[in-house]
C-alpha positions in Angstrom: 12.9 -3.3 27.3 10.7 -6.3 26.7 11.3 -8.8 23.9 8.0 -9.9 22.3 7.0 -13.4 21.3 5.7 -13.2 17.7 3.3 -16.0 18.6 1.7 -14.0 21.4 -0.3 -10.8 20.9 0.8 -8.8 23.9 2.7 -5.6 24.9 3.9 -4.2 28.2 1.6 -1.5 29.6 3.2 1.8 28.4 1.8 3.6 31.5 4.2 1.7 33.7 7.2 1.8 31.5 9.6 4.7 31.8 12.4 4.3 29.3 14.2 7.6 28.9 14.0 7.4 25.1 10.5 5.9 24.8 11.7 2.5 23.6 9.2 0.0 25.1 9.7 -3.4 23.4 11.4 -5.2 20.5 10.4 -8.1 18.3 7.0 -9.5 17.7 5.7 -9.2 14.2 4.0 -6.6 11.9 0.6 -8.3 11.5 -2.4 -6.1 11.2 -3.7 -7.4 14.5 -0.6 -6.5 16.4 -0.4 -3.1 14.8 -4.0 -2.3 15.7 -3.4 -3.4 19.3 -0.2 -1.3 19.5 -1.9 1.9 18.3 -4.8 1.3 20.7 -2.2 1.1 23.5 -0.4 4.3 22.4 2.6 2.5 20.7 4.0 2.7 17.3 6.7 0.8 15.3 9.9 2.6 14.2 13.1 0.8 13.3 15.9 0.5 10.8 15.5 -1.8 7.8 16.9 -5.3 8.4 16.9 -4.8 12.2 14.6 -6.0 15.0 11.2 -4.3 15.1 11.1 -1.7 17.8 8.0 -0.3 19.6 7.9 3.2 21.0 5.9 5.2 23.5 7.8 8.5 23.9 7.5 10.9 26.8 6.7 13.6 26.1 4.6 13.1 23.0 4.4 15.5 20.1 0.8 16.2 19.2 -1.5 18.8 17.7 -4.8 19.9 19.1 -6.9 20.8 16.0 -8.0 24.0 17.6 -4.3 25.1 17.8 -3.6 24.8 14.1 -1.5 27.7 12.8 -1.6 28.6 9.1 0.9 31.1 7.8 -0.1 33.9 5.3 1.8 32.2 2.6 0.0 28.9 3.2 -3.4 30.6 3.3 -2.6 32.0 -0.2 -1.6 28.5 -1.4 -4.9 27.2 -0.2 -6.9 30.2 -1.5 -5.4 29.9 -4.9 -6.3 26.2 -5.1 -2.7 25.2 -6.0 -3.6 21.7 -4.9 -6.7 19.5 -4.6 -7.2 16.9 -1.9 -8.8 13.5 -1.5 -8.9 10.9 1.3 -8.5 7.2 1.1 -8.5 7.0 -2.7 -5.1 5.3 -3.2 -3.8 4.3 0.2 -1.1 1.9 -1.0 0.3 4.5 -3.4 0.6 7.0 -0.5 2.5 4.4 1.6 4.7 3.5 -1.3 5.5 7.1 -2.0 6.3 7.6 1.7 8.7 4.6 1.5 10.5 6.0 -1.6 10.8 9.6 -0.7 14.3 10.9 0.1 14.8 12.0 3.7 17.6 14.1 4.8 20.0 12.4 7.4 18.3 9.0 7.0 19.9 6.1 5.2 16.7 4.2 4.6 13.1 3.7 5.6 11.3 1.6 8.2 8.4 1.2 5.7 8.8 -2.4 4.3 6.6 -4.3 1.9 5.3 -6.3 4.8 4.4 -3.2 6.7 2.5 -1.8 3.7 0.5 -5.0 3.3 -0.5 -4.9 7.0 -1.5 -1.3 6.9 -3.5 -2.0 3.7 -5.4 -4.6 5.8 -5.9 -2.0 8.5 -7.2 0.4 5.8 -9.7 -2.3 4.7 -10.8 -2.4 8.3 -11.4 1.4 8.1 -8.7 2.1 10.7 -5.8 3.2 8.6 -6.4 6.3 6.4 -4.7 8.3 3.8 -4.8 11.9 2.5 -3.8 12.6 -1.1 -2.6 15.9 -2.5 -2.9 16.4 -6.2 -1.6 18.9 -8.7 -2.6 18.7 -12.4 -3.8 15.2 -11.9 -0.5 14.0 -10.4 -0.1 12.7 -6.8 2.4 15.1 -5.4 2.0 14.7 -1.6 0.1 13.0 1.2 0.3 11.1 4.4 -1.2 8.1 6.2 -2.0 7.1 9.7 -4.3 5.1 12.0 -7.4 6.5 13.7 -8.1 5.3 17.2 -11.4 6.8 18.3 -11.0 10.6 18.2 -7.2 10.4 17.9 -5.5 10.2 14.5 -2.0 8.7 14.8 0.0 10.2 11.9 2.7 7.8 10.6 4.5 9.3 7.6 4.2 11.9 4.9 5.8 12.8 1.6 5.9 15.7 -0.8 7.2 15.8 -4.4 6.7 19.6 -4.7 7.0 22.4 -2.2 4.2 22.8 0.3 2.3 19.7 -0.8 2.4 17.8 2.5 1.9 20.9 4.6 -1.2 21.8 2.5 -2.5 18.3 2.9 -2.1 18.4 6.6 -3.9 21.7 6.9 -6.7 20.4 4.7 -7.0 17.3 6.9 -7.1 19.2 10.2 -9.7 21.7 9.0 -11.8 19.0 7.5 -11.9 16.9 10.7 -12.0 19.5 13.5 -15.3 18.2 14.8 -14.5 14.5 14.8 -10.9 14.6 16.1 -9.7 15.6 19.5 -6.0 15.1 18.9 -3.5 14.4 16.1 -0.5 12.3 17.3 2.6 13.5 15.5 4.7 11.1 17.6 8.1 12.8 17.7 9.3 16.4 17.3 9.7 18.0 13.9 10.1 21.7 13.1 7.7 21.2 10.1 4.8 20.3 12.4 5.8 22.7 15.2 5.3 25.5 12.7 1.7 24.3 12.3 1.0 24.4 16.0 2.1 21.0 17.3 3.5 20.8 20.8 4.7 18.4 23.5 2.4 16.9 26.1 3.2 14.2 28.7 2.8 10.6 27.9 0.3 10.2 30.7 -1.9 12.9 29.3 -1.7 11.4 25.8 -2.7 7.9 27.1 -5.5 9.5 29.1 -6.9 11.1 25.9 -6.4 7.9 24.0 -8.3 5.8 26.6 -11.2 8.3 26.6 -11.8 7.6 22.9 -14.9 5.6 23.5 -16.5 8.2 25.8 -17.0 10.8 23.1 
């Protein structure tokens, strides 16, 4: 593992790093420039509050090809009945704050700090970080955010205040962007996203797809 200098904007090449757990580097900072550079390289930050910033590039990588999206009969009914309405990029900071505050089973805290929110808001202002909002009766009840690198959307975190809200938002997003996204990066395994069609691919294939972002 490499320890980063916060004064120097650099990362080790993930293609040549083979940590068993995907941990590539520690340290650095959470500036918008570093975050943008990290996602372009196929890295993402994930760490416990109050500890050193950790940067990951797992192998294999958990992803969804939009063409492989699976929607259950129950979710088709939720969408057909218009239980929720959806928007994009209307309240980015609120979505991040909700992701920070939501209770997560088996987790003591969140890696989403105020500093991280400020930097992601800056990426949002650069039209790189994006959010999806799920509404019910005028209330924000779910959503998620992430970073788009070319035709790859790197999902970061989601929240739901009512049942099916985040799942419905994810399905909406995939269907709305089938033509302009080649891959959705879900980072690490979750049963929630596996049920929607996400699967594992090798890090080398993920990085190849990421590097081809400017060729499409």
